[in-house]
C-alpha positions in Angstrom: -30.0 18.6 -19.3 -32.4 15.6 -19.4 -32.9 13.7 -16.2 -35.7 11.3 -17.6 -33.2 8.5 -17.4 -33.5 8.7 -13.6 -36.4 6.5 -12.6 -38.4 7.6 -9.7 -38.1 5.2 -6.8 -40.3 4.8 -3.8 -37.4 3.3 -1.9 -34.0 4.9 -1.1 -30.7 3.0 -1.0 -27.0 3.7 -0.5 -26.4 3.3 -4.2 -28.4 4.3 -7.3 -27.3 2.6 -10.5 -29.3 5.0 -12.7 -27.3 7.9 -11.5 -24.1 5.9 -11.7 -24.6 4.8 -15.3 -26.0 8.2 -16.3 -22.8 9.9 -15.1 -20.7 7.4 -16.9 -22.5 7.8 -20.2 -22.9 11.5 -20.2 -19.3 12.4 -19.6 -17.6 9.8 -21.9 -15.6 12.5 -23.8 -13.7 13.3 -20.6 -12.9 9.6 -20.0 -11.8 9.3 -23.6 -9.5 12.3 -23.3 -8.0 10.8 -20.2 -7.3 7.5 -22.0 -5.7 9.4 -24.9 -3.4 11.3 -22.6 -2.3 8.2 -20.8 -1.8 6.4 -24.1 0.5 9.2 -25.3 2.8 9.1 -22.2 2.8 5.3 -21.4 2.7 2.9 -24.4 3.3 5.3 -27.2 7.0 6.1 -26.5 7.7 2.4 -26.6 5.7 1.8 -29.8 7.3 4.7 -31.7 11.0 3.5 -31.2 13.2 0.9 -32.8 13.9 -2.4 -31.2 16.8 -1.1 -29.2 14.9 1.9 -27.9 11.9 -0.3 -27.1 14.1 -2.7 -25.1 15.8 0.2 -23.2 12.4 1.7 -22.4 11.2 -1.5 -20.9 14.4 -2.5 -19.0 15.1 1.0 -17.7 11.6 1.4 -16.3 10.5 4.3 -18.5 6.9 3.5 -17.7 7.6 4.1 -14.0 9.4 7.4 -14.6 6.6 8.8 -16.7 3.9 7.3 -14.5 5.1 8.9 -11.3 5.8 12.5 -12.0 3.7 13.0 -15.2 1.0 10.7 -13.8 0.8 12.8 -10.7 0.0 16.0 -12.6 -2.4 14.2 -14.9 -4.3 12.6 -12.0 -4.6 15.9 -10.2 -6.0 17.6 -13.3 -8.3 14.7 -14.1 -9.6 14.6 -10.5 -10.7 18.3 -10.7 -12.3 17.8 -14.1 -14.2 14.7 -13.0 -15.5 16.3 -9.8 -16.7 19.3 -11.9 -18.7 16.9 -14.1 -20.2 14.4 -11.7 -21.2 17.1 -9.2 -22.0 19.8 -11.8 -25.7 19.8 -10.9 -24.8 21.4 -7.5 -23.9 24.6 -9.3 -27.1 25.2 -11.1 -30.3 26.1 -9.2 -32.7 24.4 -11.6 -30.6 21.2 -11.8 -30.1 21.1 -8.0 -33.8 21.4 -7.4 -34.5 18.7 -9.9 -32.0 16.2 -8.4 -33.1 16.9 -4.8 -36.8 16.3 -5.7 -35.9 12.7 -6.5 -36.8 10.1 -3.7 -33.1 9.3 -3.4 -31.2 9.8 -0.2 -28.3 12.2 -0.2 -25.9 9.5 0.7 -26.9 7.5 -2.3 -26.8 10.6 -4.5 -23.3 11.5 -3.4 -21.8 8.0 -3.5 -23.3 7.1 -6.9 -21.9 10.2 -8.5 -18.5 9.9 -6.7 -18.1 6.2 -7.6 -19.0 6.9 -11.2 -16.1 9.3 -11.5 -13.7 7.0 -9.7 -14.8 3.9 -11.6 -14.2 5.8 -14.9 -10.7 6.8 -13.9 -9.7 3.4 -12.7 -11.2 1.7 -15.8 -9.2 4.1 -18.0 -6.1 3.1 -16.1 -6.9 -0.6 -16.7 -7.5 -0.1 -20.4 -4.0 1.5 -20.7 -2.6 -1.3 -18.7 -4.0 -3.9 -21.1 -2.9 -1.9 -24.2 0.6 -1.6 -22.8 0.6 -5.3 -22.0 -0.4 -6.2 -25.6 2.2 -3.8 -27.0 4.9 -5.4 -24.9 3.8 -8.9 -25.9 3.9 -7.7 -29.5 7.7 -7.0 -29.2 8.2 -10.2 -27.1 9.4 -8.2 -24.0 6.7 -8.2 -21.3 7.8 -6.6 -18.0 4.9 -7.2 -15.6 6.8 -5.9 -12.6 6.8 -2.3 -13.9 3.3 -2.7 -15.3 1.7 -3.7 -12.0 3.6 -1.0 -10.2 2.4 1.7 -12.7 -1.2 0.5 -12.3 -0.9 0.6 -8.5 0.7 4.1 -8.5 -1.8 5.6 -10.9 -4.8 4.2 -9.1 -3.6 5.4 -5.7 -2.9 8.9 -7.1 -6.4 8.9 -8.7 -8.0 8.2 -5.3 -5.6 10.7 -3.6 -6.6 13.7 -5.8 -10.2 12.7 -6.6 -11.2 12.3 -2.9 -9.8 15.8 -2.2 -11.5 17.2 -5.3 -14.9 15.8 -4.2 -14.4 17.4 -0.8 -13.6 20.7 -2.5 -16.7 20.4 -4.7 -18.9 20.4 -1.5 -17.4 23.7 -0.3 -18.6 25.9 -3.1 -21.7 26.4 -5.1 -19.9 27.9 -8.1 -18.5 25.8 -11.0 -15.8 28.3 -11.8 -14.7 28.6 -8.2 -14.3 24.8 -7.7 -11.1 24.4 -9.6 -9.7 27.5 -8.1 -10.4 26.3 -4.5 -9.0 22.9 -5.4 -5.8 24.3 -6.8 -5.3 26.8 -4.0 -5.8 24.2 -1.3 -3.4 21.8 -3.0 -0.6 24.3 -2.7 -1.7 26.2 0.4 0.6 24.7 3.0 3.7 24.9 0.7 2.8 28.4 -0.5 2.0 29.9 2.8 5.1 28.5 4.5 7.3 29.9 1.7 5.6 33.3 1.8 5.9 33.5 5.6 9.6 32.5 5.3 10.1 35.1 2.7 8.4 37.7 4.8 10.3 36.9 8.0 13.7 36.6 6.3 13.5 40.3 5.4 13.9 41.4 9.1 14.7 38.2 11.1 18.5 38.0 11.3 19.7 34.5 10.2 16.5 33.1 8.8 17.0 31.5 5.4 14.5 32.5 2.8 14.5 29.1 1.2 14.7 25.4 2.2 12.5 22.4 2.8 9.3 23.4 4.6 8.1 21.4 7.6 4.5 21.8 6.3 5.2 20.8 2.7 3.8 17.3 3.3 0.3 18.9 3.4 0.7 19.7 -0.3 0.8 16.2 -1.9 1.2 17.5 -5.4 4.5 19.1 -4.3 5.7 16.1 -2.5 4.8 13.6 -5.2 6.3 15.6 -8.1 9.5 16.4 -6.2 10.8 12.8 -6.6 9.9 9.2 -6.0 11.8 7.2 -8.5 15.2 5.8 -7.6 17.8 4.4 -10.0 20.2 1.6 -9.0 22.5 -0.5 -11.1 22.7 -4.2 -11.7 25.9 -4.4 -13.7 25.5 -1.9 -16.5 21.7 -2.1 -16.5 19.7 0.7 -14.8 17.0 -0.6 -12.4 14.1 1.8 -11.6 12.6 1.3 -8.2 10.2 3.1 -5.8 11.7 3.3 -2.3 9.6 1.8 0.5 9.2 5.2 2.1 7.7 6.5 -1.1 5.2 3.7 -1.2 4.3 4.6 2.5 3.9 8.2 1.6 1.7 7.5 -1.4 -0.3 5.1 0.7 -0.8 7.8 3.4 -2.0 10.3 0.7 -4.3 7.6 -0.7 -5.8 7.0 2.7 -6.2 10.8 3.2 -8.0 11.0 -0.2 -10.5 8.4 1.1 -11.0 10.4 4.3 -11.6 13.6 2.3 -14.2 11.7 0.2 -16.0 10.7 3.4 -15.8 14.3 4.7 -17.3 15.4 1.4 -20.2 13.1 2.1 -20.8 14.5 5.6 -20.8 18.0 4.2 -23.1 17.0 1.4 -25.6 15.7 3.9 -25.8 19.1 5.6 -25.3 21.3 2.6 -28.1 23.8 1.8 -29.0 23.1 -1.8 -30.2 26.7 -2.3 -26.5 27.6 -2.0 -26.0 26.9 -5.7 -24.0 29.7 -7.4 -22.6 30.8 -4.0 -18.8 31.2 -3.8 -18.9 29.5 -0.3 -21.6 26.9 0.1 -21.0 26.1 3.8 -22.1 28.9 6.1 -19.6 28.1 8.9 -16.8 28.4 6.4 -17.6 31.9 5.2 -15.6 33.7 7.8 -12.8 31.2 7.3 -12.7 32.0 3.6 -12.7 35.8 4.3 -9.8 35.8 6.7 -7.8 33.3 4.7 -8.2 35.4 1.6 -7.2 38.5 3.6 -4.1 36.8 4.9 -3.2 35.4 1.5 -3.6 38.6 -0.3 -1.7 40.4 2.4 1.3 38.1 2.0 1.3 37.9 -1.8 0.6 41.5 -2.6 2.6 42.9 0.3 5.8 40.9 -0.5 5.4 41.5 -4.2 5.1 45.3 -3.8 7.9 45.4 -1.2 10.3 43.5 -3.5 9.6 46.1 -6.2 10.4 49.0 -3.9 13.4 47.3 -2.2 15.3 44.9 -4.4 17.6 43.9 -1.6 17.3 42.7 2.0 17.3 45.6 4.6 16.6 45.8 8.3 16.0 49.5 8.4 13.1 50.8 10.4 11.7 52.8 7.4 11.7 49.7 5.2 9.9 47.7 8.0 7.2 50.4 8.3 6.7 50.3 4.5 6.4 46.5 4.7 3.7 46.7 7.4 1.7 49.2 5.4 1.9 47.0 2.3 0.8 44.0 4.2 -2.2 45.9 5.6 -3.0 47.1 2.1 -3.0 43.6 0.7 -5.1 42.3 3.6 -7.6 45.1 2.9 -8.0 44.0 -0.7 -8.4 40.4 0.3 -10.8 41.0 3.2 -13.3 43.1 1.3 -12.9 41.3 -2.0 -14.0 38.1 -0.1 -17.1 39.9 1.2 -17.9 41.2 -2.3 -17.7 37.7 -3.7 -19.9 36.1 -1.0 -22.5 38.9 -0.8 -22.5 39.6 -4.5 -22.4 43.3 -4.0 -19.8 46.1 -3.8 -21.5 47.6 -0.8 -19.5 45.9 1.9 -17.6 48.7 3.6 -20.3 50.1 6.0 -20.0 48.6 9.4 -17.5 45.9 8.3 -14.2 47.3 9.6 -14.0 45.6 13.0 -12.8 42.2 11.7 -10.2 43.9 9.4 -8.8 46.1 12.2 -8.5 43.1 14.6 -6.7 41.1 11.8 -4.2 43.9 11.3 -3.6 44.2 15.0 -2.9 40.5 15.4 -0.7 40.5 12.3 1.3 43.6 13.4 1.8 42.1 16.9 3.2 38.8 15.4 5.5 40.6 13.0 6.8 43.0 15.7 7.5 40.0 18.0 9.6 38.4 15.2 11.4 41.7 14.4 12.4 42.2 18.0 13.2 38.5 18.5 10.8 37.9 21.3 10.9 34.2 20.6 14.7 34.0 20.8 15.3 32.7 17.3 18.1 35.0 16.3 20.0 34.5 19.6 19.9 30.7 19.6 23.2 29.0 19.1 23.3 25.2 19.8 25.6 23.8 22.4 28.7 21.9 21.2 27.5 18.7 22.8 24.3 18.8 20.7 26.1 19.2 17.3 27.2 16.1 15.3 28.4 18.0 12.3 28.3 21.5 10.7 28.1 22.4 7.0 29.3 25.8 5.9 28.3 27.3 2.6 30.1 30.5 1.6 32.3 31.8 -1.3 30.2 29.6 -3.7 31.5 26.5 -1.9 30.3 24.0 0.7 32.2 22.1 3.3 31.1 19.7 6.0 33.0 19.1 9.2 32.7 16.8 12.2 36.0 17.4 14.1 35.1 18.8 17.5 37.6 21.6 17.3 36.2 22.7 13.9 32.6 22.4 15.2 33.6 24.5 18.2 35.2 27.1 16.0 32.1 27.3 13.8 29.9 27.8 17.0 32.2 30.5 18.3 32.0 32.3 14.9 28.2 31.9 15.0 28.1 33.5 18.5 30.2 36.4 17.3 27.8 37.0 14.4 24.8 37.0 16.7 26.5 39.3 19.1 27.4 41.8 16.4 24.0 41.8 14.6 23.8 45.6 14.8 27.1 46.0 12.9 27.1 43.1 10.5 23.5 43.5 9.3 23.0 47.3 9.3 24.1 47.9 5.7 22.0 47.2 2.5 25.2 45.9 0.8 26.0 42.2 1.2 29.8 41.5 1.2 29.7 37.9 2.5 26.9 35.4 2.3 27.2 32.6 4.9 24.9 29.6 5.6 25.5 27.4 8.7 23.7 24.0 8.9 24.0 22.0 12.0 23.2 18.3 12.3 22.1 17.8 15.8 22.4 14.7 18.0 18.6 14.3 18.2 18.4 13.9 14.4 17.1 17.4 13.7 18.9 20.1 11.7 19.3 23.8 12.4 20.0 26.3 9.6 21.0 29.9 9.7 21.7 32.1 6.7 23.5 35.5 7.0 24.1 38.4 4.6 27.1 40.2 6.2 28.5 43.6 5.4 32.0 45.0 5.4 32.0 45.3 9.2 32.5 41.5 9.2 36.1 42.3 8.5 38.8 41.4 5.9 39.6 37.8 5.2 43.2 38.7 5.3 42.9 39.8 8.9 43.2 36.6 11.0 41.8 38.4 14.0 38.5 39.4 12.3 35.5 37.2 12.0 36.0 37.1 8.2 39.6 35.9 8.8 38.3 33.2 11.2 35.8 32.1 8.7 38.4 31.8 5.9 40.7 29.8 8.3 37.9 27.5 9.2 36.9 26.7 5.6 40.6 26.0 4.8 41.3 23.4 7.6 42.4 20.0 6.3 39.0 18.5 7.1 37.3 21.3 5.1 39.6 20.9 2.1 39.1 17.2 2.1 35.3 17.7 2.2 35.3 19.6 -1.0 38.2 17.9 -2.8 37.8 14.2 -2.0 36.7 12.3 -5.1 34.1 9.5 -5.0 35.3 7.7 -8.2 38.8 6.1 -8.2 41.5 7.9 -10.1 42.7 5.2 -12.5 44.0 5.3 -16.0 40.8 3.5 -17.1 38.6 6.1 -15.5 40.3 9.3 -16.7 38.5 10.7 -19.7 40.9 13.6 -19.9 43.3 15.6 -17.7 44.9 18.9 -18.5 46.6 21.9 -17.0 45.0 25.2 -18.0 47.4 28.1 -17.6 48.2 31.6 -18.7 51.1 31.6 -21.1 52.7 35.0 -21.1 54.5 34.3 -24.4 51.2 34.2 -26.3 49.3 36.5 -23.9 46.5 34.1 -23.2 45.4 30.8 -21.7 46.3 27.5 -23.2 46.1 23.8 -22.1 48.7 21.2 -21.5 47.2 17.7 -21.9 48.4 14.7 -19.8 48.1 11.1 -20.6 46.0 9.0 -18.3 49.1 7.4 -16.8 50.7 10.8 -16.2 47.5 12.0 -14.6 47.3 9.1 -12.2 50.9 9.7 -11.1 50.4 13.4 -10.9 47.3 13.1 -8.8 48.4 10.3 -6.4 52.0 11.5 -5.8 51.6 15.2 -5.9 48.1 16.7 -5.9 46.6 14.4 -3.2 49.5 14.7 -0.8 49.4 18.5 -1.2 45.7 18.5 -0.5 46.2 16.3 2.6 48.8 18.8 3.9 46.3 21.7 3.4 48.6 23.3 0.8 46.3 22.8 -2.2 42.5 23.2 -2.6 42.1 26.3 -0.4 39.6 29.0 -1.2 39.5 32.8 -0.5 36.6 34.9 0.6 38.2 38.0 -1.0 39.5 37.5 -4.6 40.1 41.2 -5.4 43.8 41.6 -4.8 45.7 41.2 -1.5 46.6 37.8 -0.2 44.8 36.0 -2.9 46.6 37.4 -5.9 50.0 36.7 -4.3 49.0 33.1 -3.2 47.8 31.5 -6.4 48.9 31.1 -9.9 46.9 31.7 -13.1 46.8 27.9 -13.5 44.1 25.3 -12.9 44.3 21.5 -12.7 41.4 19.6 -14.3 40.6 15.9 -14.3 37.4 14.5 -15.8 36.5 11.0 -14.6 34.1 8.5 -16.1 33.4 5.1 -14.5 30.8 2.8 -16.0 32.2 -0.5 -14.8 29.8 -3.0 -13.3 32.2 -3.7 -10.5 32.3 -0.1 -9.4 28.5 0.0 -9.2 28.3 -3.2 -7.2 30.9 -1.9 -4.8 29.0 1.3 -4.3 25.8 -0.5 -3.7 27.4 -2.9 -1.3 28.9 0.0 0.6 25.4 1.5 1.1 26.0 4.5 -1.2 22.9 6.6 -1.8 21.0 5.7 -5.0 21.9 9.0 -6.6 25.6 8.4 -6.0 25.4 4.8 -7.2 24.0 6.2 -10.5 26.9 8.7 -10.7 29.4 7.7 -13.3 30.9 11.2 -14.0 33.0 13.3 -11.7 35.1 16.4 -12.2 38.1 17.5 -10.2 39.2 21.2 -10.3 41.6 23.2 -8.3 43.8 26.3 -8.6 47.6 25.9 -8.1 48.8 27.7 -4.9 52.4 28.9 -4.3 53.0 26.5 -1.4 51.8 23.3 -3.2 55.4 22.2 -3.4 54.9 18.7 -4.8 52.5 19.8 -7.5 54.6 22.7 -8.5 57.8 20.6 -8.6 56.1 18.0 -10.9 54.9 20.7 -13.3 58.4 22.2 -13.6 60.0 18.7 -14.0 57.5 17.3 -16.6 56.2 20.3 -18.5 57.5 23.5 -20.1 54.9 25.6 -18.2 56.1 28.7 -16.3 53.4 29.4 -13.7 52.4 33.1 -13.5 51.2 34.6 -10.3 47.6 35.9 -10.4 48.8 39.4 -9.5 51.2 39.4 -12.5 48.4 38.1 -14.7 46.0 40.8 -13.6 48.6 43.5 -14.1 49.2 42.3 -17.7 45.5 42.5 -18.6 43.9 45.6 -20.0 40.6 46.7 -18.5 42.0 47.3 -15.0 40.1 46.2 -11.9 37.0 44.9 -13.8 39.1 42.4 -15.8 40.9 41.3 -12.6 37.6 40.7 -10.8 36.2 38.7 -13.6 39.2 36.4 -13.8 39.9 36.0 -10.0 36.3 34.8 -9.5 36.9 32.1 -12.1 40.0 30.7 -10.5 38.9 30.8 -6.9 39.3 27.4 -5.3 
């Protein structure tokens, strides 16, 4: 590397233009690659289509859709590559010595290199902005609103990720380690929370092993790529917007990026330049690195090996002991591997066990406290006065209820499950999967998820907890929750409607198609009243014989709705419907005919030649025995 371009100065300053322009000129291939990638995802899709496709791309905000999710990933990668280039001299002993021998203050050295990388990224963004503007002008369809928004979003993402990448560059003295540290820290909060949740869900009764993490906001790449673009409708035209809260989130991340850039400067001022090639360049962070790697390896390797040995959730004491041993083994690998990397030798075992033993003792104490519910998580059931609504997910269906009586019934069922943990959770076999989600009066939510065994009872037994659950999810409010349609059922909106049924004369299923007018009459005069009476739309926890087979027919009612009218979209928007629902123009209604749905059954007999067959008769007519019955009953449940 030639540093002759750097003119020796007798006077230091906060900015050195020689370093700035040297960095810009030396790494031009990287800036060029960034421009090519942006060109491929922003203006090129518009340039490559016909006039109609070009117009749709512009009016639908395609540039924003690509710029948010795709732009986030590109900015993150570009930030890491840029920091590796402009701070590359820190990772080579000779280059580091050469740079530090210059009469330039560390502040000027850092800021000049940092600003060169940021300026190159922002200049690339501006070049693509101008190219896209010229391309839009060339087809006489300039949309400056989306262009300015894209430029703002991209620039803010650049600063978000580049500021953090510069901070990471100061933590290590190894060029290969830098992108690894950057990537790991970007995902640390999200990954660790999910790993801990996965670990605890193995033996903590009721803890869901998935869901939105409370610490995910500390992983901006997860938050930004998980969504940000909303679609609303102005007539039949889709309008792409970024919600105000998304702008606030991006602004907060951008400010955090600037803070990390300043922290990088502070570390750079105190950094020992002889730490080039070291895995950890900051002495005070070496024990942090060792213990973090030990914990990370313990979680990752421990859970991975445990899931190989036990492919199911179990609360047995033997499985718990195996889990602890695997966690200790993973922590052992991480702890001593970190020492090997930092000390650059394999001789790290002598006299180095104290920290590892203390770590294992602390980890074991925390895990044991969770297993024996010292913190009261498993026993906690909210008071009825605190609950606004409850959502129950079971039997592949979800219902939401606000009625006080139904909420009280859900809480009573929850209390029974907690009290019978020893019975309901002792088996390795899951018969019922149940998730309860409470919306509390203070605006928070509480979620519990249970894998319950056969001791939970039979759904046909009204006195058992399984029977109580089935009764609860078949209350009128619950049925309305899962069967109420958002789109209006009109002749104009019905794409098709049919009755799919088993015809014993042909020995198989066939369809009876209804006209839109027939479908409207059938739905409004028969199906909907039967649903409101609780006679139609019920579901069963057990679909293998018993009450289910004698309560339903081998017949389903199907309505496919499509609504693209401008008036409907305006009405939804005026009603404050969520953006996702406003954009919804398709909806599907499906239910199985039950024996007590008197109106629906009478209409079928009066207007069709269909002879409904009970599910038990259908199953008896099929070859293959119980297996065939199980396959079909699952299909028609609900």
